[in-house]
KEGUKOL-352012 format. One line per field, with one value per residue: residue number from 1; residue in one letter; x, y, z of N, C-alpha, C in turn; chain. Coordinates in steps of 0.2 Angstrom, whole numbers, m for minus. Each point is the difference from the previous one (the first is absolute). Example, Ala and Ser with C-alpha at 12.3 -4.5 7.8 and 13.67 -1.06 7.14 Angstrom:
<recs>
seq = 1;2 .
type = a;s .
n.X = 66;m2 .
n.Y = m28;5 .
n.Z = 39;m4 .
ca.X = m4;4 .
ca.Y = 6;6 .
ca.Z = 0;1 .
c.X = 4;m4 .
c.Y = 6;5 .
c.Z = 0;3 .
mol = A;A .
</recs>
This chain:
<recs>
seq = 1;2;3;4;5;6;7;8;9;10;11;12;13;14;15;16;17;18;19;20;21;22;23;24;25;26;27;28;29;30;31;32;33;34;35;36;37;38;39;40;41;42;43;44;45;46;47;48;49;50;51;52;53;54;55;56;57;58;59;60;61;62;63;64;65;66;67;68;69;70;71;72;73;74;75;76;77;78;79;80;81;82;83;84;85;86;87;88;89;90;91;92;93;94;95;96;97;98;99;100;101;102;103;104;105;106;107;108;109;110;111;112;113;114;115;116;117;118;119;120;121;122;123;124;125;126;127;128;129;130;131;132;133;134;135;136;137;138;139;140;141;142;143;144;145;146;147;148;149;150;151;152;153;154;155;156;157;158;159;160;161;162;163;164;165;166;167;168;169;170;171;172;173;174;175;176;177;178;179;180;181;182;183;184;185;186;187;188;189;190;191;192;193;194;195;196;197;198;199;200;201;202;203;204;205;206;207;208;209;210;211;212;213;214;215;216;217;218;219;220;221;222;223;224;225;226;227;228;229;230;231;232;233;234;235;236;237;238;239;240;241;242;243;244;245;246;247;248;249;250;251;252;253;254;255;256;257;258;259;260;261;262;263;264;265;266;267;268;269;270;271;272;273;274;275;276;277;278;279;280;281;282;283;284;285;286;287;288;289;290;291;292;293;294;295;296;297;298;299;300;301;302;303;304;305;306;307;308;309;310;311;312;313;314;315;316;317;318;319;320;321;322;323;324;325;326;327;328;329;330;331;332;333;334 .
type = m;r;a;r;k;s;r;p;g;t;s;s;m;p;t;t;r;v;k;r;a;a;p;a;k;p;a;a;r;r;n;t;l;p;a;r;l;s;p;g;m;a;c;d;t;a;f;r;i;i;a;r;r;h;l;d;a;v;i;a;q;h;d;g;t;c;r;g;d;p;d;a;l;h;q;i;r;i;a;l;t;h;l;r;t;s;i;r;f;f;s;p;m;v;d;d;t;e;r;p;n;v;w;a;e;l;k;w;l;n;g;q;l;g;m;v;r;d;l;d;v;a;i;e;r;v;v;a;e;s;g;e;e;l;a;v;v;a;e;l;q;h;w;n;e;k;r;a;e;s;h;r;l;l;a;r;a;l;r;s;a;r;y;r;r;l;v;e;q;t;s;t;w;i;e;s;g;p;w;s;t;r;r;s;k;e;t;i;r;l;r;r;r;t;l;a;d;h;a;t;e;r;l;a;e;w;e;t;t;l;l;k;k;a;r;k;l;k;k;l;g;v;e;k;r;h;k;l;r;l;l;n;k;r;m;t;y;s;i;e;s;l;s;d;l;f;a;d;g;a;a;a;k;q;k;s;v;l;k;h;l;r;k;a;q;r;s;l;g;q;l;n;d;d;a;r;g;q;a;l;a;a;s;l;d;g;a;g;l;d;a;g;r;r;f;l;d;r;k;r;e;k;k;l;l;r;t;a;a;r;a;y;q;k;l;d;k;a;k;p;f;r;s;s;d;l;a;p;r;s;e;p;e;v .
n.X = 540;2;2;m6;4;1;m4;5;0;0;m5;3;m6;5;m3;m3;2;m6;1;m6;m2;m3;m5;2;m4;m4;0;m3;m4;m1;3;m6;4;m2;m2;m3;4;m2;m1;m7;4;m1;4;m3;m6;1;3;m5;m5;2;2;m6;m2;4;m2;m6;1;3;m5;m4;5;m2;m4;m3;1;m2;m4;0;m7;3;m5;0;7;m1;m4;4;5;m3;m2;6;2;m5;2;6;m2;m4;5;4;m3;m1;6;m1;m5;4;2;0;0;m4;m2;5;m3;m6;1;3;m5;m4;3;0;m6;m1;4;m3;m6;2;4;m5;m5;5;2;m6;m1;5;m1;m6;3;4;m5;m4;6;m1;5;3;3;5;2;m5;2;6;m2;m4;5;3;m4;0;7;0;m3;4;5;m2;m2;6;3;m2;1;6;0;m2;4;2;1;5;0;m1;4;4;m2;1;5;2;m2;2;5;0;m1;5;5;4;2;m3;3;5;m1;6;m2;6;2;m6;2;6;m2;m4;5;m3;0;m5;m2;2;m3;m5;0;0;m4;m4;1;m1;m5;m2;1;m3;m5;0;1;m5;m2;3;m4;2;m1;m4;3;4;2;0;3;3;1;2;4;2;1;3;4;1;1;4;3;m1;1;5;1;m1;2;m2;3;4;m4;m2;m2;m1;m3;m3;m2;m2;m2;m2;m2;m2;m2;m1;m4;m3;m1;m2;m4;m1;0;m3;m4;0;0;m5;m3;1;m2;m5;m1;2;m4;m5;1;1;m5;0;3;5;m6;2;6;0;m3;4;5;m4;1;5;m6;4;1;0;5;3;m1;1;5;2;0;4;5;m1;1;5;3;m2;3;4;m2;0;m7;1;0;m7;m4;m2;7;m2;m5;0;m5;5;m4;1;6;m2 .
n.Y = 478;6;m3;1;5;m3;4;4;m5;m4;m5;m4;m1;m4;m1;m6;0;m3;m6;2;m3;m5;5;0;m5;3;m5;m4;5;m5;3;2;5;1;6;0;1;m5;2;m1;3;m6;m3;m5;3;2;m6;m3;3;0;m7;m1;4;m3;m6;2;3;m6;m3;5;m1;m6;2;5;m5;m3;6;m2;1;4;4;m2;0;6;1;m3;3;5;m1;m2;5;3;m3;1;6;0;m3;4;5;m4;0;m6;4;4;m3;m1;m6;4;2;m5;m3;1;m1;m6;m1;2;m4;m5;1;0;m5;m2;1;m4;m3;0;m1;m4;m2;0;m3;m5;0;m1;m4;m3;0;m2;m3;0;4;5;m2;0;0;3;3;m1;2;5;1;m1;4;4;m1;0;5;2;m2;3;6;m1;m1;5;3;m3;1;6;m1;m3;m6;1;6;m2;m5;4;4;m4;m2;7;2;m5;1;6;m2;m5;3;m5;6;1;m6;2;m6;1;m2;0;m3;m4;m1;0;m4;m2;1;4;4;2;m6;m2;5;0;m6;0;5;m3;m6;2;4;m5;m4;4;2;m7;m1;5;m3;m5;4;4;m6;0;m5;1;m6;0;6;m4;m5;5;2;m7;m1;6;m2;m6;3;5;m5;m4;5;2;m6;2;5;m5;m3;5;2;6;m2;m6;3;4;m5;m3;6;1;m6;1;6;m3;m5;5;4;m6;m2;6;1;m5;2;7;m3;m4;6;4;m5;0;7;0;m5;3;5;m4;m1;7;m3;3;m1;m6;1;4;m4;m4;5;0;m7;3;0;0;6;m1;m4;4;4;m4;m2;7;1;m6;1;6;m2;m4;5;4;m4;0;6;m1;0;m6;m2;1;m5;4;0;m6;4;m2;5;0;m3;m6;0;m3 .
n.Z = 348;2;5;3;2;6;2;2;5;m6;1;m4;m1;m2;m5;0;m7;1;m2;m3;6;m1;1;6;1;4;4;m4;1;3;5;0;2;6;m1;5;5;5;6;m2;m5;m3;3;m2;0;6;1;m3;3;6;0;m2;5;4;m2;m1;6;2;m3;3;4;m3;m4;5;4;m5;m1;6;1;4;m2;m6;0;3;m4;m4;3;0;m7;m2;4;m2;m6;2;2;m6;m3;3;m2;m5;3;2;m1;m2;6;m6;m4;m3;6;2;m5;1;7;m2;m4;4;4;m5;m2;6;0;m5;3;6;m3;m5;4;3;m7;m2;6;m1;m6;2;5;m4;m4;5;1;m6;m1;m3;5;m4;7;1;m5;2;6;m3;m4;5;4;m5;0;7;0;m6;3;6;m3;m3;6;3;m5;0;7;m1;m5;5;m2;4;m2;m6;1;3;m5;m4;3;1;m6;m2;4;m2;m6;m1;4;2;2;m6;0;5;3;3;6;2;m6;1;7;m2;m5;5;4;4;m5;3;2;m6;m3;4;0;m6;m1;5;m3;m6;3;3;m5;m4;5;1;m7;m1;6;m4;m4;5;2;m5;m2;m5;1;7;m1;m4;4;4;m5;m1;6;0;m5;2;5;m3;m4;6;4;m4;0;6;m4;m4;5;m1;4;m1;6;m3;m5;5;3;m6;m1;6;0;m6;2;6;m2;m4;6;4;m5;m1;6;1;m4;2;6;m3;m3;6;3;m4;0;6;0;m3;4;4;m4;0;m5;3;2;3;1;m5;m4;3;0;m6;2;3;4;5;m2;m6;1;4;m5;m5;5;2;m6;m2;5;m2;m7;2;3;m5;m4;5;0;m7;0;1;m6;0;1;5;m1;m1;2;6;m2;m4;m5;3;m4;m5 .
ca.X = m4;3;m4;m1;3;m4;2;3;m5;m7;1;m4;m3;0;m5;3;m4;1;m5;m6;m3;m7;0;m3;m7;m3;m4;m7;m3;m7;m5;m2;1;m2;5;3;0;m5;2;m2;2;5;8;3;m2;4;7;0;m1;6;5;m1;1;7;3;m1;4;7;m1;m1;6;6;3;4;6;4;3;5;m3;1;m7;m3;4;m2;m7;0;3;m5;m5;3;0;m7;m2;4;m3;m7;1;2;m6;m5;3;1;m5;3;7;0;6;2;2;7;2;m3;4;7;0;m2;6;5;m2;2;8;1;m2;3;6;m1;m3;5;5;m4;0;6;1;m4;3;6;m2;m3;5;6;0;2;7;2;1;m7;m2;4;m4;m7;1;1;m6;m4;2;m2;m8;m2;2;m5;m6;0;m1;m7;m4;0;m4;m7;m2;2;m5;m1;m4;m7;m2;m1;m7;m5;0;m2;m7;m3;0;m5;m7;m3;5;m2;m3;m7;m4;1;m6;0;m5;4;0;m6;m2;4;m3;m7;1;m1;6;0;3;7;4;1;5;7;3;2;6;5;2;3;7;3;2;5;6;1;3;7;2;6;5;0;5;m3;m4;m6;m4;m3;m6;m5;m4;m5;m6;m4;m3;m5;m5;m2;m3;m6;m6;m2;m3;m7;m3;m8;m4;0;m5;m2;5;6;5;5;5;4;5;4;5;4;4;6;4;3;6;6;2;4;7;3;2;6;5;2;3;7;4;0;4;7;2;1;6;6;1;2;8;2;m4;m3;2;m3;m7;m3;m1;m6;m5;2;m2;m2;m5;m6;m3;m4;m6;m5;m2;m5;m7;m3;m2;m6;m6;m2;m3;m7;m4;m1;m5;m6;m3;1;m6;m4;m5;m5;2;m1;m7;m2;m7;m1;m2;6;m1;3 .
ca.Y = 4;1;m1;6;0;2;6;m1;1;m3;m7;m3;m7;m3;m5;m6;m3;m7;m3;0;m6;0;2;m5;1;m4;m6;1;0;m3;3;7;2;7;6;2;m4;2;m3;m7;m4;m6;2;m2;5;6;0;0;7;4;m2;2;7;1;m3;4;6;m2;m1;6;4;m4;3;6;m2;m3;5;4;5;0;0;m7;m4;1;m2;m7;m3;1;m5;m6;m1;m1;m7;m4;1;m3;m7;m1;2;m6;m7;m6;m3;m1;m4;m6;m2;5;7;2;2;7;5;1;4;7;3;1;6;6;1;3;7;4;3;6;5;3;5;6;4;3;5;6;3;3;7;5;2;2;6;m1;m1;m5;m7;m3;m3;m6;m4;m2;m5;m7;m2;m1;m6;m6;0;m2;m7;m4;0;m5;m7;0;0;m7;m4;2;m2;m7;m5;m1;5;m2;m6;3;3;m5;m5;3;1;m7;m2;4;m2;m6;m4;m5;3;2;m7;m5;m2;m1;5;7;4;2;6;6;3;2;5;7;5;5;m3;m1;6;3;m5;0;7;1;m4;4;6;m2;m2;6;5;m3;1;7;3;0;3;4;m5;m4;1;1;m6;0;6;m1;m5;4;4;m4;m1;7;0;m5;3;5;m2;m4;5;3;m5;m1;7;0;m1;5;5;5;1;m5;3;5;m4;m3;6;1;m6;0;6;m2;m5;2;4;m4;m4;5;1;m7;m1;4;m3;m6;2;2;m6;m3;4;m1;m6;1;4;m4;m5;4;1;7;5;m2;4;6;m1;m3;6;4;m3;0;7;m2;5;m2;m7;1;4;m5;m5;3;1;m6;m2;4;m2;m6;2;2;m6;m4;3;m1;m6;m5;m1;m5;m2;5;5;m3;0;m7;m1;m3;m7;m4;m2;m6 .
ca.Z = 5;6;6;4;7;6;3;7;5;m1;m2;m5;1;m7;m2;m3;m5;0;m4;3;0;2;7;5;1;6;m2;m1;7;0;5;0;7;1;m2;6;6;5;6;0;m5;2;m1;m7;m5;2;m2;m8;m2;1;m4;m7;m1;0;m6;m6;0;m2;m7;m3;0;m3;m6;2;4;m5;m3;5;4;7;4;m1;4;7;0;m1;7;6;m1;2;7;2;m2;4;7;0;1;7;4;0;2;m3;m5;m7;0;m3;m3;m5;3;0;m7;m1;4;m2;m6;2;3;m6;m3;4;0;m7;0;5;m2;m4;5;4;m3;m1;6;1;m5;2;5;m2;m4;4;5;m4;m4;m7;0;m5;3;0;m7;m1;5;m2;m6;3;2;m6;m4;4;m1;m7;0;4;m4;m5;3;2;m6;m2;4;m1;m7;0;1;8;3;m2;4;7;0;m2;6;6;m2;1;7;4;m2;2;3;5;6;m1;0;5;3;7;4;1;m6;m1;5;m2;m6;1;5;m3;m1;6;5;m2;0;7;3;m4;1;7;1;m3;3;6;m2;m3;5;4;m3;m1;6;0;m6;0;1;m6;m6;m7;m3;4;m2;m7;1;3;m6;m3;5;0;m7;0;4;m4;m6;2;2;m7;m4;3;0;m1;7;5;m1;5;6;m1;m5;3;4;m5;m3;5;1;m6;1;4;m4;m5;2;2;m6;m4;4;0;m7;m2;4;m4;m6;1;1;m7;m4;2;m2;m8;m1;2;m6;m6;m1;m1;3;6;6;0;0;6;5;0;3;7;3;7;2;m4;3;7;m1;m3;5;4;m3;0;7;2;m3;4;7;m2;m2;6;4;m3;1;m5;m4;3;m5;0;m5;m7;m2;1;m1;m7;1;m3;m7;m3 .
c.X = 4;m4;0;3;m4;4;3;m6;m7;2;m4;m2;0;m5;4;m4;1;m6;m6;m3;m8;m1;m3;m7;m2;m4;m8;m4;m7;m5;m1;0;m4;5;3;0;m6;2;m2;2;5;7;2;m2;4;7;0;0;7;6;0;1;7;4;m2;4;7;0;0;6;6;3;4;6;5;3;5;m3;1;m6;m3;3;m2;m7;m1;3;m6;m6;2;1;m7;m2;3;m3;m6;1;2;m7;m5;3;m3;m5;3;6;m1;6;3;3;7;3;m2;4;7;1;m2;7;6;m2;1;7;2;m1;4;7;0;m3;5;4;m4;0;7;2;m3;3;7;m2;m2;5;6;m1;2;7;2;1;m7;m1;3;m3;m6;1;1;m7;m5;1;m2;m8;m2;1;m6;m6;m1;m2;m8;m5;0;m4;m7;m3;1;m6;m1;m5;m7;m3;m2;m7;m5;m1;m3;m8;m4;0;m5;m7;m2;6;m2;m3;m7;m5;2;m6;0;m4;4;0;m6;m2;4;m3;m6;0;m2;6;1;4;7;4;2;5;7;3;2;7;6;2;4;8;4;2;5;7;2;3;8;3;7;6;1;5;m4;m5;m6;m4;m4;m6;m6;m4;m4;m6;m5;m4;m6;m7;m4;m4;m6;m5;m2;m4;m7;m4;m8;m3;m1;m5;m2;6;6;5;5;5;5;5;5;6;4;5;6;5;4;6;6;3;4;7;4;2;6;6;3;3;7;5;1;5;7;3;1;6;6;1;1;7;1;m4;m3;2;m3;m7;m3;m1;m6;m6;2;m1;m3;m6;m7;m3;m3;m6;m5;m2;m5;m7;m4;m3;m6;m6;m3;m3;m7;m4;m1;m5;m7;m3;0;m7;m4;m5;m5;2;m1;m7;m3;m7;0;m1;6;m2;4;7 .
c.Y = 0;m1;7;m1;3;7;m1;1;m3;m7;m2;m7;m3;m5;m5;m3;m8;m3;m1;m7;0;2;m6;2;m5;m6;2;0;m3;3;8;2;7;5;2;m5;2;m4;m8;m5;m6;2;m3;4;7;m1;0;8;4;m2;2;7;2;m3;4;7;m2;0;7;4;m3;4;6;m2;m3;6;5;5;m1;m1;m7;m5;0;m3;m8;m3;1;m5;m7;m1;0;m7;m5;1;m3;m8;m1;1;m5;m6;m1;m3;m2;m4;m7;m2;4;6;1;1;7;5;1;4;7;3;1;7;6;1;3;8;5;3;7;5;2;5;6;5;3;5;7;3;4;6;5;3;3;7;m2;m2;m6;m7;m3;m3;m7;m5;m3;m5;m7;m2;m2;m6;m6;0;m3;m8;m4;0;m5;m7;0;0;m7;m5;1;m3;m8;m5;m1;5;m1;m6;3;3;m5;m5;3;1;m6;m2;5;m2;m7;m5;m5;3;0;m6;m5;m1;m1;6;6;4;3;6;6;3;3;6;7;4;4;m4;m2;6;3;m4;2;7;1;m4;4;6;m1;m2;7;4;m3;1;7;3;0;3;3;m5;m5;1;0;m6;0;6;m1;m5;4;4;m4;m2;6;0;m5;3;5;m2;m4;5;3;m5;m1;6;m1;m1;6;6;4;1;m4;3;5;m4;m3;5;1;m5;0;6;m2;m5;2;5;m4;m3;5;0;m7;m1;4;m3;m6;2;2;m6;m4;4;m1;m7;0;4;m4;m5;3;1;7;5;m2;4;7;0;m3;5;3;m3;m1;6;m2;5;m2;m7;1;4;m5;m5;3;1;m6;m2;4;m3;m7;1;2;m6;m5;3;m1;m7;m5;m1;m6;m2;5;6;m2;m1;m7;m2;m4;m7;m4;m1;m6;2 .
c.Z = 7;6;4;6;5;3;7;5;m2;m2;m6;1;m7;m1;m4;m5;0;m5;4;0;2;7;5;1;6;m3;0;7;0;5;m1;7;1;m1;7;6;4;6;1;m5;2;m2;m7;m5;1;m3;m8;m2;1;m4;m8;m2;m1;m5;m6;0;m2;m8;m4;0;m4;m6;1;3;m6;m4;4;3;7;4;m1;4;7;1;0;6;5;m1;2;7;3;m1;5;7;1;2;7;5;0;1;7;m5;m7;0;m3;m3;m6;2;0;m7;m2;3;m3;m7;1;3;m5;m3;4;0;m7;0;5;m2;m4;4;5;m3;m2;6;2;m5;2;6;m2;m4;5;5;m4;m4;m7;m1;m5;3;0;m7;0;5;m3;m6;3;2;m6;m4;4;m1;m6;0;4;m4;m6;2;2;m6;m3;4;m1;m6;0;1;7;2;m3;4;7;0;m1;6;6;0;1;7;4;m2;3;2;5;6;0;0;5;4;8;3;1;m6;m3;4;m2;m6;1;5;m3;0;6;5;m1;0;7;3;m3;2;7;1;m3;3;7;m1;m2;6;5;m2;0;6;1;m6;0;1;m5;m5;m7;m1;4;m1;m7;2;4;m5;m4;4;m1;m7;0;4;m4;m6;1;1;m7;m4;3;1;m1;6;4;m2;6;5;m1;m5;3;4;m4;m3;6;1;m6;0;4;m4;m6;1;2;m6;m4;4;m1;m8;m2;3;m4;m7;1;1;m7;m4;2;m2;m8;m2;1;m6;m6;m1;m1;3;7;6;1;0;7;5;0;4;7;3;7;3;m3;3;7;m1;m2;5;5;m3;0;7;3;m3;3;7;m1;m2;6;4;m3;2;m6;m4;4;m6;m1;m5;m7;m1;2;m1;m7;1;m4;m8;m2;m3 .
mol = A;A;A;A;A;A;A;A;A;A;A;A;A;A;A;A;A;A;A;A;A;A;A;A;A;A;A;A;A;A;A;A;A;A;A;A;A;A;A;A;A;A;A;A;A;A;A;A;A;A;A;A;A;A;A;A;A;A;A;A;A;A;A;A;A;A;A;A;A;A;A;A;A;A;A;A;A;A;A;A;A;A;A;A;A;A;A;A;A;A;A;A;A;A;A;A;A;A;A;A;A;A;A;A;A;A;A;A;A;A;A;A;A;A;A;A;A;A;A;A;A;A;A;A;A;A;A;A;A;A;A;A;A;A;A;A;A;A;A;A;A;A;A;A;A;A;A;A;A;A;A;A;A;A;A;A;A;A;A;A;A;A;A;A;A;A;A;A;A;A;A;A;A;A;A;A;A;A;A;A;A;A;A;A;A;A;A;A;A;A;A;A;A;A;A;A;A;A;A;A;A;A;A;A;A;A;A;A;A;A;A;A;A;A;A;A;A;A;A;A;A;A;A;A;A;A;A;A;A;A;A;A;A;A;A;A;A;A;A;A;A;A;A;A;A;A;A;A;A;A;A;A;A;A;A;A;A;A;A;A;A;A;A;A;A;A;A;A;A;A;A;A;A;A;A;A;A;A;A;A;A;A;A;A;A;A;A;A;A;A;A;A;A;A;A;A;A;A;A;A;A;A;A;A;A;A;A;A;A;A;A;A;A;A;A;A;A;A;A;A;A;A;A;A;A;A;A;A;A;A;A;A;A;A .
</recs>
């Protein structure tokens, strides 16, 4: 059978056939949790609800990602980032002896997913800015070969015993890790603290840090701009994870804040994609020089920076979240 050729100006997203292994399953869950978050809920319960949601979302996109579905890959990365953000959000409550290992394994998985996603984004950029010229066909061949190789490695990782252990160990840690049973006064206080109080304090802290760094946006280099993007993402994903708490007038405020954060996130994300695309192009034998030029656009860079800066200025004028935004009349829950 002859392989189907890609048309000029289009990218092929090859799939990889690998031997199927038993799917990873979360550890057995002893606790029956409420379906929704509430302001008076204890932080240990809230963490389990949020972290379980995002771990389940990672598992749900596993098979599609193994098949090479770009959308599944995008969704699994979002779910994984949400999960990692929830761990940061509930620190120091969950900072126990097992957390470093859980974090290291989640970081490993993120790295496996990141290379293929970066290539997908770069290929889309090459296709979008190319015509039907023959030179592009040869250039895309280099990109697609690199993408196929990276996907083979990713599929192997997702079918590995290491990935299955990651899911099982993370699930067990969320359910009953050492963080949940430590008996010092401080750890008990952190677990029993209401979600509204913790969320208000954490969001205010992260917003202050984000806006302070954003004021220097136009002077930041690629690496520091990338770190700003990560701070922006943490803030965005945390507010999204707390969506159960916002109602009536607070929901409008939540949507306004998210609008500014997402606008900045899109601009910073495109700048990061350009930097990653340029680096990937440099690594492609025979196509690096010409391909790299596609990701160098000073005019585009200035426009994206202006858009992000305006979004942060509007965010800075918005009032920070307060406990009263999170329906304080709710009674505390266990």
